[in-house]
C-alpha positions as CSV (number, residue, x, y, z in Angstrom):
1,Q,-14.3,-50.8,68.7
2,L,-12.5,-50.2,65.5
3,Q,-14.4,-48.2,63.0
4,L,-14.0,-46.2,59.8
5,L,-16.6,-43.5,59.7
6,E,-17.3,-41.9,56.3
7,S,-19.2,-38.7,55.9
8,G,-19.7,-35.9,53.4
9,G,-21.8,-37.7,50.7
10,G,-24.9,-36.2,49.2
11,L,-26.6,-35.0,46.1
12,V,-24.8,-32.6,43.8
13,Q,-25.3,-31.3,40.3
14,A,-22.8,-32.3,37.6
15,G,-19.8,-30.0,37.7
16,G,-20.1,-29.5,41.4
17,S,-17.9,-30.6,44.3
18,L,-18.0,-32.6,47.4
19,T,-15.5,-33.6,50.1
20,L,-15.7,-36.9,51.7
21,S,-14.1,-37.6,55.1
22,C,-13.1,-40.9,56.7
23,A,-12.4,-40.7,60.4
24,G,-10.8,-43.5,62.3
25,S,-12.1,-44.7,65.6
26,G,-10.0,-47.2,67.5
27,I,-7.5,-47.2,64.7
28,M,-4.6,-44.9,63.8
29,L,-5.0,-44.1,60.2
30,S,-1.4,-42.9,59.9
31,Y,-0.2,-46.5,60.4
32,N,-2.2,-47.6,57.4
33,N,-2.3,-47.2,53.6
34,M,-5.7,-45.5,53.1
35,G,-7.9,-45.8,50.1
36,W,-11.2,-44.8,48.7
37,Y,-13.3,-47.2,46.6
38,R,-16.7,-46.8,45.1
39,Q,-19.5,-49.1,44.0
40,A,-22.3,-48.2,41.7
41,P,-25.6,-50.2,41.5
42,G,-25.1,-53.4,39.6
43,K,-21.3,-52.9,39.4
44,Q,-18.3,-54.2,41.2
45,R,-16.5,-52.1,43.8
46,E,-13.7,-50.2,42.1
47,F,-10.6,-48.4,43.2
48,V,-10.7,-44.6,43.3
49,A,-7.6,-43.3,45.2
50,R,-4.9,-44.4,47.6
51,I,-2.5,-42.6,49.9
52,T,0.3,-44.7,51.5
53,T,1.8,-44.2,54.9
54,G,4.7,-42.6,53.1
55,G,2.5,-40.2,51.3
56,S,2.6,-41.8,47.8
57,I,-0.7,-41.2,46.0
58,N,-2.4,-43.1,43.2
59,Y,-5.7,-42.4,41.4
60,A,-7.9,-44.3,39.0
61,D,-7.6,-42.9,35.5
62,S,-11.3,-42.0,35.6
63,V,-10.8,-39.5,38.5
64,K,-7.3,-38.1,37.8
65,G,-7.2,-34.4,37.7
66,R,-10.6,-34.1,39.4
67,F,-10.2,-35.9,42.8
68,T,-7.6,-35.3,45.5
69,I,-6.9,-37.6,48.4
70,S,-5.3,-36.3,51.5
71,R,-4.8,-37.2,55.1
72,D,-4.6,-35.2,58.3
73,N,-2.9,-37.4,60.8
74,A,-3.5,-35.0,63.7
75,K,-7.3,-35.4,63.1
76,N,-6.9,-39.1,62.3
77,T,-8.9,-38.4,59.1
78,V,-8.5,-39.1,55.4
79,Y,-10.3,-36.9,52.8
80,L,-11.4,-37.2,49.2
81,Q,-11.9,-33.8,47.5
82,M,-14.1,-34.4,44.4
83,N,-14.4,-31.6,41.8
84,S,-16.0,-31.5,38.4
85,L,-18.3,-34.3,39.4
86,K,-19.9,-36.3,36.6
87,T,-23.1,-38.4,36.6
88,E,-20.9,-41.5,36.3
89,D,-19.3,-40.7,39.7
90,T,-22.6,-41.6,41.3
91,A,-21.9,-44.5,43.7
92,T,-21.5,-45.5,47.3
93,Y,-18.0,-44.5,48.4
94,F,-16.1,-46.6,50.9
95,C,-13.0,-45.8,52.9
96,N,-10.4,-48.6,53.3
97,A,-7.5,-49.0,55.7
98,N,-4.9,-51.5,54.7
99,A,-2.1,-52.7,57.0
100,G,-0.8,-55.4,54.8
101,I,-2.4,-58.6,56.1
102,T,-5.4,-56.9,57.6
103,T,-7.9,-54.5,55.9
104,W,-10.9,-52.6,57.2
105,W,-13.8,-51.0,55.5
106,G,-16.2,-48.2,56.4
107,Q,-19.9,-48.4,56.0
108,G,-20.0,-46.2,52.9
109,T,-21.4,-42.8,52.0
110,Q,-23.7,-42.2,49.1
111,V,-22.7,-39.7,46.4
112,T,-25.3,-38.9,43.8
113,V,-24.5,-36.6,40.9
114,S,-27.5,-35.3,38.9
115,S,-27.4,-34.0,35.3
């Protein structure tokens, strides 16, 4: 069964750091463009970061310089290193795998940043 399994969320104080992981099960993440999205209560899901199969990386302006996306193909895992966290980063973070026509989502992991 194909799954994207996110982990690493939690409660952290403003200014702190967290690293999210997205592990693929039944899917080779290296064949997909991988992304992280987030959704805060009452808001639409928004783009956070993307890494393509070729290694190109894009970030939302709101996280540039603070977040780093990376992938370890040997571990079939994509990471999101989040530094200098702000209260406005509080959201459920979702992993996304995009193979063009087909896209898959993980179940999400909650990140809460306290002031």
